[in-house]
C-alpha positions as CSV (number, residue, x, y, z in Angstrom):
1,M,139.4,124.8,79.6
2,K,139.1,121.9,77.3
3,K,136.0,122.9,75.5
4,G,137.1,120.5,72.9
5,F,134.1,119.0,72.5
6,F,131.4,120.9,71.6
7,L,130.8,124.3,72.0
8,I,127.4,125.4,71.5
9,T,126.9,122.2,69.8
10,I,123.6,121.8,70.7
11,V,121.7,124.9,71.3
12,V,120.7,124.8,67.7
13,L,120.8,121.0,67.2
14,L,117.7,121.0,69.2
15,T,116.0,122.1,66.0
16,L,117.1,118.9,64.3
17,P,113.6,117.5,64.0
18,T,112.6,120.6,61.9
19,L,115.3,120.3,59.4
20,N,114.3,119.5,55.8
21,L,115.8,116.1,55.7
22,Q,115.3,113.6,52.9
23,G,112.4,111.3,53.3
24,Q,111.2,112.8,56.6
25,E,107.7,113.9,55.4
26,S,106.7,110.4,54.2
27,D,107.9,108.6,57.3
28,C,105.3,107.7,59.9
29,C,107.6,107.3,62.9
30,D,107.0,110.3,65.1
31,P,109.4,111.2,67.9
32,L,109.1,109.5,71.3
33,F,108.5,111.9,74.2
34,I,110.7,110.8,77.1
35,I,111.5,112.1,80.6
36,G,114.6,111.1,82.6
37,A,116.1,111.5,86.1
38,R,119.7,110.8,87.2
39,F,122.0,111.1,90.2
40,H,125.7,112.1,89.7
41,K,128.7,111.6,91.9
42,A,131.9,113.4,90.7
43,F,135.5,114.5,91.5
44,I,137.4,117.6,90.5
45,I,140.5,117.6,88.3
46,Q,143.2,119.9,89.6
47,H,144.2,121.3,86.3
48,S,146.1,124.3,87.7
49,K,148.6,124.6,90.6
50,K,146.8,127.8,91.6
51,L,143.8,125.8,92.9
52,K,144.1,124.8,96.6
53,D,144.2,121.0,97.3
54,E,141.3,121.2,99.8
55,L,139.0,122.5,97.0
56,T,140.0,119.9,94.4
57,Q,139.7,117.0,96.8
58,T,136.0,117.3,97.2
59,N,133.3,115.2,95.6
60,P,130.5,117.2,94.0
61,W,127.1,115.6,93.5
62,S,124.2,116.5,91.3
63,I,120.7,115.7,90.4
64,E,119.6,115.9,86.8
65,M,116.3,115.8,85.0
66,D,115.6,116.0,81.3
67,V,112.8,116.1,78.8
68,N,113.7,114.8,75.3
69,W,112.5,113.6,72.0
70,H,113.9,110.4,70.5
71,L,113.9,110.9,66.8
72,R,112.8,107.9,64.6
73,K,112.3,109.3,61.0
74,R,114.3,108.0,58.1
75,G,115.6,111.4,57.1
76,V,117.2,111.8,60.6
77,W,118.6,108.3,60.6
78,D,120.3,108.8,57.3
79,Y,122.6,111.5,58.8
80,C,124.3,109.3,61.3
81,Y,122.9,105.8,60.7
82,C,121.5,106.1,64.2
83,Y,118.5,107.4,66.1
84,P,119.4,110.5,68.1
85,R,117.7,112.1,71.0
86,T,117.5,115.9,71.4
87,G,116.2,117.6,74.5
88,I,116.8,119.9,77.5
89,A,118.4,119.0,80.8
90,F,117.9,120.7,84.2
91,K,120.7,120.2,86.7
92,Y,121.5,121.0,90.3
93,I,125.1,120.7,91.3
94,N,126.5,120.8,94.9
95,F,130.3,121.4,94.9
96,D,130.7,119.9,98.3
97,F,132.4,123.0,99.7
98,P,129.5,125.4,100.2
99,E,131.4,128.3,101.9
100,V,133.8,128.7,98.9
101,M,132.2,127.1,95.9
102,G,128.5,127.0,96.7
103,S,126.3,125.3,94.2
104,A,125.0,125.7,90.6
105,I,121.8,125.4,88.7
106,A,122.2,124.7,84.9
107,V,119.9,124.4,82.0
108,F,121.3,123.1,78.7
109,P,120.1,121.6,75.4
110,F,121.7,118.4,74.2
111,I,122.0,116.0,71.3
112,E,122.5,112.3,71.9
113,P,123.0,109.7,69.1
114,Y,122.0,106.2,70.0
115,I,123.7,103.0,68.8
116,R,121.5,99.9,68.5
117,A,118.4,101.8,69.7
118,D,116.2,99.0,68.3
119,R,117.7,96.5,70.9
120,N,117.1,96.2,74.6
121,L,120.8,96.9,75.4
122,N,122.0,100.0,73.6
123,F,124.6,102.8,73.9
124,S,124.6,106.5,73.5
125,V,126.9,109.5,73.5
126,Q,125.5,112.9,74.7
127,F,126.8,116.4,74.0
128,G,125.3,119.4,75.8
129,L,126.0,123.1,76.6
130,G,124.1,125.9,78.2
131,P,124.0,128.6,80.9
132,A,124.7,127.9,84.6
133,Y,124.0,130.1,87.6
134,L,126.7,129.9,90.4
135,T,125.9,130.9,94.0
136,K,129.5,131.5,95.0
137,V,132.1,133.3,92.8
138,Y,135.6,134.9,93.3
139,D,135.8,138.0,95.4
140,A,139.2,139.5,96.3
141,K,138.1,140.2,99.8
142,T,135.3,137.8,100.8
143,N,136.1,134.7,98.6
144,P,139.7,134.9,97.3
145,D,140.1,131.1,97.1
146,N,137.5,130.5,94.5
147,L,139.6,130.8,91.3
148,F,137.2,128.4,89.5
149,F,134.5,131.0,88.8
150,S,134.3,134.8,88.7
151,S,130.9,135.5,87.3
152,P,127.5,134.2,88.5
153,I,126.3,133.5,85.0
154,S,128.7,131.0,83.3
155,F,128.4,128.1,80.9
156,I,128.4,124.3,81.4
157,T,129.6,121.8,78.8
158,Q,128.7,118.1,79.3
159,V,129.6,115.0,77.4
160,N,128.8,111.4,78.5
161,F,128.9,107.8,77.4
162,A,125.9,105.8,78.5
163,V,124.8,102.2,78.6
164,N,121.1,101.8,78.5
165,Y,118.9,98.8,79.2
166,R,115.2,98.7,78.2
167,M,113.5,96.9,81.1
168,T,110.0,97.3,79.7
169,D,108.5,98.9,76.5
170,Q,108.5,102.3,78.3
171,L,111.0,102.2,81.1
172,S,114.9,102.1,80.7
173,L,117.8,102.0,83.1
174,R,120.9,104.1,82.4
175,L,124.5,104.0,83.7
176,A,126.8,106.6,82.4
177,A,130.3,108.2,82.7
178,N,130.4,112.0,82.3
179,F,132.8,114.9,81.8
180,H,131.7,118.4,82.8
181,H,133.3,121.8,82.4
182,I,132.1,125.1,83.8
183,S,133.6,128.5,83.0
184,N,132.5,132.0,81.8
185,G,134.1,131.9,78.3
186,G,136.7,134.6,79.2
187,I,134.1,137.3,80.1
188,S,135.8,138.0,83.4
189,E,138.9,137.0,85.4
190,P,139.9,134.7,87.1
191,N,138.5,132.1,84.9
192,L,140.3,128.8,85.6
193,G,137.0,127.0,85.2
194,M,136.2,123.6,86.7
195,N,136.6,120.2,85.1
196,F,134.8,117.4,87.0
197,P,134.1,113.8,85.7
198,S,131.2,111.9,87.2
199,V,129.3,108.6,87.1
200,N,125.6,108.6,87.2
201,A,122.6,106.2,87.3
202,G,119.1,106.9,86.4
203,L,115.8,106.0,84.7
204,D,114.1,107.1,81.5
205,Y,110.3,106.8,80.9
206,S,108.8,107.0,77.4
207,F,105.1,108.0,77.0
208,Q,104.9,105.6,74.0
209,K,106.4,102.2,73.3
210,N,110.1,102.2,72.3
211,I,109.8,100.8,68.8
212,F,112.5,101.5,66.2
213,E,112.8,100.2,62.6
214,N,115.9,98.2,61.8
215,R,116.8,100.2,58.8
216,V,119.3,99.4,55.9
217,K,122.0,101.9,55.0
218,D,121.6,103.6,51.7
219,P,125.1,104.7,50.5
220,H,123.7,106.5,47.5
221,V,122.1,109.3,49.6
222,D,124.5,112.3,49.3
223,L,123.8,114.6,52.2
224,N,126.4,117.2,51.2
225,P,126.8,117.4,47.5
226,K,128.9,120.6,47.6
227,K,132.4,119.2,48.5
228,N,134.5,122.3,48.5
229,R,133.6,125.5,50.4
230,F,135.4,128.8,51.1
231,D,134.3,131.0,54.1
232,F,135.0,134.7,54.8
233,T,134.2,135.7,58.4
234,V,133.9,138.8,60.6
235,A,133.7,138.3,64.3
236,F,133.2,140.4,67.4
237,A,133.8,139.8,71.1
238,A,134.5,141.7,74.4
239,Q,136.7,140.9,77.3
240,P,138.4,142.5,80.3
241,T,142.0,142.9,81.3
242,P,143.4,141.9,84.8
243,Y,143.3,145.6,85.6
244,T,139.7,146.3,84.9
245,P,136.5,145.4,86.9
246,E,134.0,143.0,85.4
247,S,131.9,145.8,84.0
248,Q,134.7,147.3,81.9
249,L,135.2,145.3,78.7
250,Y,137.4,145.9,75.7
251,P,136.3,145.0,72.1
252,V,137.9,142.2,70.1
253,F,137.7,142.0,66.3
254,C,138.6,139.1,64.0
255,L,138.7,138.6,60.3
256,G,139.3,135.2,58.8
257,T,139.1,133.0,55.7
258,N,138.7,129.2,55.7
259,Y,138.7,126.3,53.2
260,S,136.6,123.2,53.9
261,R,136.6,119.8,52.0
262,V,133.9,117.2,52.6
263,L,135.4,113.7,53.1
264,G,132.4,111.7,54.4
265,R,128.6,111.9,54.8
266,I,128.7,114.5,57.5
267,F,132.5,115.0,58.0
268,A,134.9,117.6,56.6
269,M,138.4,118.9,57.1
270,S,139.2,122.6,57.2
271,A,142.2,125.0,57.2
272,G,142.4,128.8,57.3
273,V,144.1,132.0,58.5
274,E,142.8,134.8,60.7
275,W,143.7,138.3,61.9
276,M,142.9,139.2,65.5
277,N,142.7,142.6,67.2
278,D,142.2,142.2,71.0
279,R,142.0,145.6,72.5
280,S,142.2,144.2,76.1
281,T,145.8,143.0,75.2
282,R,146.5,146.5,74.0
283,A,145.3,147.9,77.3
284,K,147.6,145.5,79.2
285,I,150.6,146.5,77.0
286,I,150.0,150.2,77.7
287,E,149.4,149.6,81.4
288,D,152.7,147.7,81.8
289,D,154.6,149.9,79.3
290,L,155.8,146.8,77.4
291,I,158.4,147.9,74.9
292,D,159.5,145.8,71.9
293,E,163.3,146.0,71.9
294,A,163.4,145.5,68.1
295,T,161.3,148.6,67.4
296,R,161.7,150.6,70.6
297,E,157.9,151.1,70.6
298,L,155.1,149.4,72.5
299,Y,154.4,145.9,71.3
300,D,151.9,145.4,68.6
301,H,148.9,143.7,70.1
302,K,147.5,142.3,66.9
303,Q,147.9,138.7,65.9
304,I,147.7,136.4,62.8
305,G,147.0,132.7,63.2
306,A,146.8,129.6,61.0
307,T,144.2,127.0,61.8
308,A,143.3,123.5,60.8
309,G,140.5,121.2,62.1
310,I,137.4,119.1,61.5
311,E,133.8,119.9,60.9
312,W,130.5,118.0,61.5
313,L,127.8,118.9,59.0
314,F,124.2,118.7,60.2
315,G,121.9,120.3,57.5
316,R,122.1,124.0,58.1
317,F,124.4,123.6,61.1
318,I,128.1,123.1,61.2
319,F,130.0,122.2,64.4
320,Y,133.8,122.5,64.1
321,Q,136.9,122.2,66.1
322,Q,140.2,123.8,65.1
323,F,143.8,124.0,66.4
324,G,145.7,127.1,65.6
325,T,149.3,128.5,65.8
326,Y,150.4,132.1,65.8
327,L,152.2,133.2,62.6
328,Y,152.5,136.8,63.9
329,S,152.4,137.8,67.5
330,P,155.0,140.3,68.6
331,Y,153.6,140.4,72.1
332,V,154.3,137.0,73.6
333,A,151.1,135.0,73.4
334,K,149.8,132.9,76.4
335,H,150.7,129.8,74.4
336,K,152.1,129.1,71.0
337,V,149.0,127.2,70.0
338,Y,145.3,127.7,70.7
339,Q,142.0,126.0,70.0
340,R,138.7,127.1,68.5
341,Y,135.3,125.5,69.0
342,G,132.4,126.8,67.0
343,L,128.9,126.4,65.6
344,S,127.7,128.0,62.4
345,F,124.1,128.3,61.1
346,K,123.6,128.7,57.3
347,I,121.0,131.4,56.7
348,N,121.0,130.6,53.0
349,D,123.5,129.2,50.4
350,Y,125.8,132.2,50.8
351,L,125.3,133.7,54.3
352,F,126.0,132.3,57.8
353,T,126.2,133.3,61.4
354,G,127.5,131.6,64.5
355,V,129.4,131.6,67.8
356,N,132.9,130.5,68.6
357,I,135.2,130.0,71.6
358,K,138.9,130.6,71.4
359,A,140.9,128.9,74.2
360,H,144.5,128.4,75.3
361,A,144.7,124.9,76.9
362,Q,142.3,124.8,79.8
363,N,141.5,128.6,79.8
364,A,139.0,130.3,77.6
365,D,140.3,133.4,75.8
366,F,137.1,134.9,74.5
367,L,133.6,134.0,73.1
368,D,132.8,135.7,69.8
369,F,129.8,136.2,67.6
370,R,130.3,136.0,63.9
371,I,128.8,136.5,60.4
372,G,130.2,135.5,57.1
373,L,129.9,134.4,53.5
374,F,130.1,131.0,51.9
375,F,131.5,130.4,48.4
Protein backbone atom coordinates (compact mmCIF):
# COMPACT_ATOMS: atom_id res chain seq x y z
CA MET A 1 0.00 0.00 0.00
CA LYS A 2 3.06 2.19 0.13
CA LYS A 3 1.81 4.68 2.54
CA GLY A 4 5.40 5.53 3.07
CA PHE A 5 5.07 8.85 2.91
CA PHE A 6 2.92 10.41 5.07
CA LEU A 7 0.20 9.15 6.91
CA ILE A 8 -2.02 11.60 8.37
CA THR A 9 0.76 14.05 7.93
CA ILE A 10 -1.24 16.73 7.37
CA VAL A 11 -4.53 16.72 9.02
CA VAL A 12 -2.92 18.41 11.94
CA LEU A 13 -0.19 20.28 10.15
CA LEU A 14 -2.98 22.48 8.92
CA THR A 15 -2.71 24.09 12.32
CA LEU A 16 0.90 25.07 11.68
CA PRO A 17 0.06 28.80 11.56
CA THR A 18 -1.24 28.59 15.14
CA LEU A 19 1.86 27.00 16.64
CA ASN A 20 3.76 29.05 19.15
CA LEU A 21 6.87 29.45 17.01
CA GLN A 22 9.75 31.70 17.89
CA GLY A 23 9.49 35.24 16.53
CA GLN A 24 6.05 34.74 15.05
CA GLU A 25 4.25 37.40 17.09
CA SER A 26 6.58 40.24 16.10
CA ASP A 27 6.65 39.45 12.38
CA CYS A 28 4.41 41.50 10.11
CA CYS A 29 4.17 39.04 7.20
CA ASP A 30 0.66 37.64 7.32
CA PRO A 31 -0.20 34.49 5.30
CA LEU A 32 -1.21 34.90 1.66
CA PHE A 33 -4.66 33.53 0.81
CA ILE A 34 -4.47 31.58 -2.48
CA ILE A 35 -6.85 29.49 -4.59
CA GLY A 36 -5.70 26.95 -7.18
CA ALA A 37 -7.13 24.76 -9.94
CA ARG A 38 -5.46 21.78 -11.67
CA PHE A 39 -6.16 19.03 -14.19
CA HIS A 40 -4.53 15.58 -13.72
CA LYS A 41 -3.92 12.71 -16.16
CA ALA A 42 -2.79 9.42 -14.60
CA PHE A 43 -2.02 5.74 -15.08
CA ILE A 44 -2.49 2.81 -12.69
CA ILE A 45 0.36 0.68 -11.33
CA GLN A 46 -0.43 -3.04 -11.42
CA HIS A 47 1.05 -3.85 -8.02
CA SER A 48 -0.71 -7.23 -7.69
CA LYS A 49 -1.27 -10.10 -10.12
CA LYS A 50 -4.82 -10.35 -8.78
CA LEU A 51 -5.72 -7.15 -10.64
CA LYS A 52 -7.01 -7.67 -14.17
CA ASP A 53 -5.01 -6.13 -17.01
CA GLU A 54 -7.98 -4.27 -18.49
CA LEU A 55 -8.48 -2.44 -15.19
CA THR A 56 -4.86 -1.37 -14.78
CA GLN A 57 -4.44 -0.26 -18.40
CA THR A 58 -6.82 2.67 -17.99
CA ASN A 59 -5.91 6.34 -17.64
CA PRO A 60 -7.74 8.01 -14.74
CA TRP A 61 -8.18 11.78 -14.88
CA SER A 62 -9.07 14.25 -12.17
CA ILE A 63 -9.94 17.86 -11.48
CA GLU A 64 -8.55 19.44 -8.32
CA MET A 65 -9.21 22.74 -6.60
CA ASP A 66 -7.63 23.97 -3.40
CA VAL A 67 -7.68 26.84 -0.95
CA ASN A 68 -4.47 27.48 0.92
CA TRP A 69 -2.43 29.88 2.99
CA HIS A 70 1.19 30.62 2.10
CA LEU A 71 2.96 31.19 5.42
CA ARG A 72 5.56 33.97 5.57
CA LYS A 73 6.42 34.53 9.23
CA ARG A 74 9.96 34.18 10.56
CA GLY A 75 8.97 31.58 13.14
CA VAL A 76 7.56 29.27 10.47
CA TRP A 77 10.55 29.84 8.16
CA ASP A 78 12.97 28.83 10.93
CA TYR A 79 11.54 25.29 10.97
CA CYS A 80 12.53 24.36 7.43
CA TYR A 81 14.34 27.41 6.04
CA CYS A 82 11.44 27.61 3.60
CA TYR A 83 7.99 29.14 3.21
CA PRO A 84 5.34 26.37 3.38
CA ARG A 85 1.75 26.40 2.23
CA THR A 86 -1.00 24.68 4.14
CA GLY A 87 -4.55 24.20 2.88
CA ILE A 88 -7.39 21.93 1.80
CA ALA A 89 -7.78 20.29 -1.62
CA PHE A 90 -11.02 19.12 -3.25
CA LYS A 91 -10.62 16.45 -5.91
CA TYR A 92 -12.88 14.62 -8.38
CA ILE A 93 -11.32 11.44 -9.86
CA ASN A 94 -12.67 9.49 -12.84
CA PHE A 95 -11.06 6.02 -12.99
CA ASP A 96 -11.80 5.59 -16.72
CA PHE A 97 -13.71 2.33 -16.20
CA PRO A 98 -17.08 3.49 -14.80
CA GLU A 99 -18.90 0.14 -14.69
CA VAL A 100 -16.24 -1.43 -12.38
CA MET A 101 -14.27 1.35 -10.68
CA GLY A 102 -16.61 4.32 -10.93
CA SER A 103 -15.25 7.60 -9.60
CA ALA A 104 -14.19 9.27 -6.36
CA ILE A 105 -14.59 12.53 -4.52
CA ALA A 106 -11.83 13.40 -2.05
CA VAL A 107 -11.17 16.18 0.44
CA PHE A 108 -7.76 16.34 2.07
CA PRO A 109 -5.58 18.81 3.96
CA PHE A 110 -1.98 19.24 2.84
CA ILE A 111 1.35 20.83 3.73
CA GLU A 112 3.63 22.11 0.94
CA PRO A 113 7.13 23.48 1.62
CA TYR A 114 8.36 25.92 -1.05
CA ILE A 115 11.97 26.28 -2.19
CA ARG A 116 13.01 29.72 -3.49
CA ALA A 117 9.54 31.14 -2.85
CA ASP A 118 10.96 34.68 -3.15
CA ARG A 119 11.85 34.06 -6.84
CA ASN A 120 9.63 33.87 -9.92
CA LEU A 121 10.73 30.28 -10.65
CA ASN A 122 10.35 28.12 -7.54
CA PHE A 123 9.76 24.52 -6.49
CA SER A 124 7.53 22.79 -3.97
CA VAL A 125 6.78 19.34 -2.51
CA GLN A 126 3.25 18.63 -1.30
CA PHE A 127 2.02 15.96 1.14
CA GLY A 128 -1.69 15.36 1.72
CA LEU A 129 -4.06 12.78 3.17
CA GLY A 130 -7.79 12.65 3.80
CA PRO A 131 -11.10 10.85 3.19
CA ALA A 132 -12.35 9.78 -0.23
CA TYR A 133 -15.84 8.66 -1.24
CA LEU A 134 -15.90 5.89 -3.89
CA THR A 135 -18.96 5.29 -6.07
CA LYS A 136 -18.04 1.67 -7.00
CA VAL A 137 -16.60 -0.92 -4.60
CA TYR A 138 -16.11 -4.69 -4.49
CA ASP A 139 -19.18 -6.88 -4.34
CA ALA A 140 -18.85 -10.66 -4.64
CA LYS A 141 -21.94 -10.87 -6.86
CA THR A 142 -22.31 -7.56 -8.69
CA ASN A 143 -18.74 -6.23 -8.87
CA PRO A 144 -16.20 -9.04 -8.19
CA ASP A 145 -13.43 -7.56 -10.38
CA ASN A 146 -12.93 -4.42 -8.27
CA LEU A 147 -10.28 -5.66 -5.86
CA PHE A 148 -8.97 -2.11 -5.43
CA PHE A 149 -11.70 -0.91 -3.06
CA SER A 150 -14.13 -2.61 -0.70
CA SER A 151 -15.59 0.28 1.31
CA PRO A 152 -17.16 3.50 -0.05
CA ILE A 153 -15.33 5.60 2.54
CA SER A 154 -11.56 5.20 2.11
CA PHE A 155 -8.46 7.38 2.37
CA ILE A 156 -6.37 9.11 -0.26
CA THR A 157 -2.67 9.92 0.12
CA GLN A 158 -1.02 12.33 -2.31
CA VAL A 159 2.54 13.53 -2.78
CA ASN A 160 3.76 15.73 -5.60
CA PHE A 161 6.76 17.68 -6.84
CA ALA A 162 5.86 20.93 -8.56
CA VAL A 163 7.60 23.57 -10.64
CA ASN A 164 5.94 26.95 -10.21
CA TYR A 165 6.38 30.09 -12.32
CA ARG A 166 5.08 33.45 -11.11
CA MET A 167 3.65 35.16 -14.20
CA THR A 168 2.39 38.25 -12.33
CA ASP A 169 2.40 39.44 -8.73
CA GLN A 170 -0.75 37.39 -8.12
CA LEU A 171 -0.96 34.66 -10.79
CA SER A 172 1.31 31.58 -11.02
CA LEU A 173 1.53 28.62 -13.42
CA ARG A 174 2.15 25.14 -12.02
CA LEU A 175 3.39 21.88 -13.59
CA ALA A 176 3.66 18.87 -11.28
CA ALA A 177 4.25 15.13 -11.05
CA ASN A 178 2.10 13.31 -8.48
CA PHE A 179 1.72 9.96 -6.76
CA HIS A 180 -1.67 8.95 -5.31
CA HIS A 181 -2.75 6.01 -3.20
CA ILE A 182 -6.31 5.13 -2.19
CA SER A 183 -7.25 2.36 0.26
CA ASN A 184 -9.40 1.86 3.36
CA GLY A 185 -6.59 1.32 5.87
CA GLY A 186 -7.45 -2.37 6.38
CA ILE A 187 -11.00 -1.73 7.61
CA SER A 188 -12.47 -4.28 5.17
CA GLU A 189 -11.33 -6.81 2.56
CA PRO A 190 -10.31 -6.99 -0.24
CA ASN A 191 -8.05 -3.99 0.20
CA LEU A 192 -5.40 -4.04 -2.52
CA GLY A 193 -5.76 -0.29 -2.92
CA MET A 194 -4.87 1.74 -5.99
CA ASN A 195 -1.52 3.40 -6.78
CA PHE A 196 -1.71 5.89 -9.64
CA PRO A 197 0.93 8.47 -10.63
CA SER A 198 -0.18 11.51 -12.60
CA VAL A 199 1.00 14.73 -14.18
CA ASN A 200 -0.94 17.95 -13.78
CA ALA A 201 -1.04 21.54 -14.93
CA GLY A 202 -2.83 24.40 -13.23
CA LEU A 203 -2.96 27.98 -12.02
CA ASP A 204 -2.74 29.64 -8.59
CA TYR A 205 -4.24 33.02 -7.79
CA SER A 206 -3.17 35.04 -4.72
CA PHE A 207 -5.46 37.72 -3.30
CA GLN A 208 -2.37 39.71 -2.25
CA LYS A 209 0.98 40.29 -3.89
CA ASN A 210 3.43 37.38 -3.65
CA ILE A 211 6.18 39.04 -1.62
CA PHE A 212 8.62 37.03 0.51
CA GLU A 213 11.60 38.20 2.53
CA ASN A 214 14.98 36.78 1.58
CA ARG A 215 15.85 35.64 5.11
CA VAL A 216 19.23 34.64 6.57
CA LYS A 217 19.56 31.32 8.40
CA ASP A 218 20.14 31.52 12.15
CA PRO A 219 21.93 28.30 13.20
CA HIS A 220 21.72 29.31 16.88
CA VAL A 221 17.93 28.76 17.03
CA ASP A 222 17.40 25.38 18.72
CA LEU A 223 13.89 24.21 17.89
CA ASN A 224 14.11 20.94 19.85
CA PRO A 225 16.36 21.36 22.90
CA LYS A 226 15.30 17.97 24.36
CA LYS A 227 17.54 15.57 22.41
CA ASN A 228 16.54 12.22 23.96
CA ARG A 229 12.98 10.94 24.41
CA PHE A 230 11.36 7.70 25.58
CA ASP A 231 7.74 6.92 24.64
CA PHE A 232 5.33 4.37 26.11
CA THR A 233 2.26 3.74 23.95
CA VAL A 234 -1.11 1.98 24.15
CA ALA A 235 -2.96 1.57 20.84
CA PHE A 236 -6.37 0.27 19.75
CA ALA A 237 -7.75 -0.74 16.35
CA ALA A 238 -10.42 -2.95 14.75
CA GLN A 239 -10.43 -5.05 11.60
CA PRO A 240 -12.31 -7.96 9.99
CA THR A 241 -11.17 -11.40 8.91
CA PRO A 242 -11.79 -12.85 5.43
CA TYR A 243 -14.68 -14.82 6.95
CA THR A 244 -16.63 -11.90 8.36
CA PRO A 245 -18.82 -9.27 6.73
CA GLU A 246 -17.71 -5.64 6.80
CA SER A 247 -19.86 -4.89 9.83
CA GLN A 248 -18.17 -7.49 12.05
CA LEU A 249 -14.84 -6.25 13.35
CA TYR A 250 -12.36 -7.74 15.83
CA PRO A 251 -10.31 -5.64 18.28
CA VAL A 252 -6.56 -5.12 17.96
CA PHE A 253 -4.42 -4.08 20.95
CA CYS A 254 -0.82 -2.86 20.91
CA LEU A 255 1.69 -1.93 23.61
CA GLY A 256 5.02 -0.36 22.72
CA THR A 257 8.06 1.53 23.90
CA ASN A 258 10.27 3.69 21.73
CA TYR A 259 13.52 5.69 22.01
CA SER A 260 14.14 8.80 19.90
CA ARG A 261 17.31 10.86 19.38
CA VAL A 262 17.21 14.32 17.75
CA LEU A 263 19.96 14.65 15.10
CA GLY A 264 18.98 17.87 13.32
CA ARG A 265 16.71 20.87 13.59
CA ILE A 266 13.54 18.89 12.92
CA PHE A 267 14.90 15.38 12.30
CA ALA A 268 15.27 12.42 14.69
CA MET A 269 16.04 8.68 14.57
CA SER A 270 14.01 6.19 16.58
CA ALA A 271 13.95 2.51 17.61
CA GLY A 272 11.56 0.46 19.70
CA VAL A 273 9.73 -2.78 20.45
CA GLU A 274 6.01 -3.54 20.47
CA TRP A 275 3.55 -6.28 21.43
CA MET A 276 0.50 -6.84 19.21
CA ASN A 277 -2.70 -8.76 19.92
CA ASP A 278 -4.80 -8.98 16.74
CA ARG A 279 -8.03 -10.82 17.53
CA SER A 280 -8.95 -11.09 13.84
CA THR A 281 -5.87 -13.29 13.36
CA ARG A 282 -7.04 -15.40 16.32
CA ALA A 283 -10.46 -15.82 14.64
CA LYS A 284 -8.76 -16.97 11.43
CA ILE A 285 -6.62 -19.49 13.34
CA ILE A 286 -9.72 -20.91 15.05
CA GLU A 287 -11.74 -20.98 11.83
CA ASP A 288 -9.02 -22.86 9.94
CA ASP A 289 -8.07 -25.01 12.97
CA LEU A 290 -4.39 -24.13 12.51
CA ILE A 291 -2.27 -26.28 14.82
CA ASP A 292 1.30 -25.49 15.87
CA GLU A 293 3.18 -28.78 15.42
CA ALA A 294 5.63 -27.87 18.17
CA THR A 295 2.97 -27.41 20.86
CA ARG A 296 0.10 -29.45 19.36
CA GLU A 297 -2.16 -26.51 20.16
CA LEU A 298 -3.63 -23.68 18.11
CA TYR A 299 -1.06 -21.16 16.98
CA ASP A 300 -0.50 -18.21 19.27
CA HIS A 301 -1.84 -15.17 17.40
CA LYS A 302 0.15 -12.61 19.40
CA GLN A 303 3.28 -10.97 17.96
CA ILE A 304 6.33 -9.02 19.12
CA GLY A 305 8.14 -6.71 16.72
CA ALA A 306 11.25 -4.52 16.69
CA THR A 307 11.10 -1.19 14.82
CA ALA A 308 13.49 1.51 13.65
CA GLY A 309 12.83 4.67 11.68
CA ILE A 310 12.86 8.43 11.32
CA GLU A 311 10.84 11.32 12.76
CA TRP A 312 10.03 14.83 11.57
CA LEU A 313 9.39 17.25 14.44
CA PHE A 314 6.99 20.14 13.88
CA GLY A 315 6.30 21.84 17.21
CA ARG A 316 3.63 19.76 18.95
CA PHE A 317 3.40 17.35 16.00
CA ILE A 318 5.65 14.40 15.15
CA PHE A 319 5.38 12.59 11.83
CA TYR A 320 7.29 9.28 11.73
CA GLN A 321 8.00 6.30 9.52
CA GLN A 322 9.29 3.00 10.87
CA PHE A 323 10.26 -0.38 9.47
CA GLY A 324 9.71 -3.41 11.68
CA THR A 325 10.57 -7.09 11.84
CA TYR A 326 8.85 -9.81 13.86
CA LEU A 327 10.83 -11.16 16.82
CA TYR A 328 7.97 -13.45 17.88
CA SER A 329 5.22 -14.63 15.52
CA PRO A 330 4.35 -18.35 15.82
CA TYR A 331 1.60 -17.99 13.25
CA VAL A 332 3.32 -17.21 9.96
CA ALA A 333 3.05 -13.47 9.33
CA LYS A 334 2.03 -12.03 5.96
CA HIS A 335 5.61 -10.82 5.55
CA LYS A 336 8.72 -10.97 7.69
CA VAL A 337 8.86 -7.19 7.78
CA TYR A 338 6.27 -4.43 8.05
CA GLN A 339 6.01 -0.66 8.02
CA ARG A 340 4.41 1.90 10.30
CA TYR A 341 3.45 5.46 9.40
CA GLY A 342 2.20 7.68 12.16
CA LEU A 343 1.44 11.15 13.46
CA SER A 344 1.57 12.12 17.13
CA PHE A 345 0.26 15.24 18.86
CA LYS A 346 1.89 16.36 22.12
CA ILE A 347 -0.89 17.36 24.52
CA ASN A 348 1.73 18.53 27.03
CA ASP A 349 5.34 17.72 27.97
CA TYR A 350 4.38 14.19 29.11
CA LEU A 351 1.22 13.09 27.29
CA PHE A 352 0.54 12.52 23.58
CA THR A 353 -2.06 11.01 21.29
CA GLY A 354 -2.02 10.07 17.63
CA VAL A 355 -2.85 7.74 14.74
CA ASN A 356 -0.79 5.08 12.99
CA ILE A 357 -1.05 2.77 9.98
CA LYS A 358 0.63 -0.64 9.99
CA ALA A 359 1.23 -2.11 6.52
CA HIS A 360 2.78 -5.12 4.82
CA ALA A 361 4.27 -3.96 1.51
CA GLN A 362 1.42 -2.46 -0.54
CA ASN A 363 -1.36 -3.69 1.78
CA ALA A 364 -2.57 -1.92 4.91
CA ASP A 365 -2.91 -4.17 7.94
CA PHE A 366 -4.78 -1.83 10.28
CA LEU A 367 -5.19 1.80 11.34
CA ASP A 368 -4.87 2.36 15.10
CA PHE A 369 -5.49 5.19 17.52
CA ARG A 370 -3.01 5.64 20.34
CA ILE A 371 -2.20 7.45 23.54
CA GLY A 372 1.08 7.48 25.42
CA LEU A 373 3.61 9.08 27.73
CA PHE A 374 6.83 11.00 26.95
CA PHE A 375 9.89 10.87 29.18
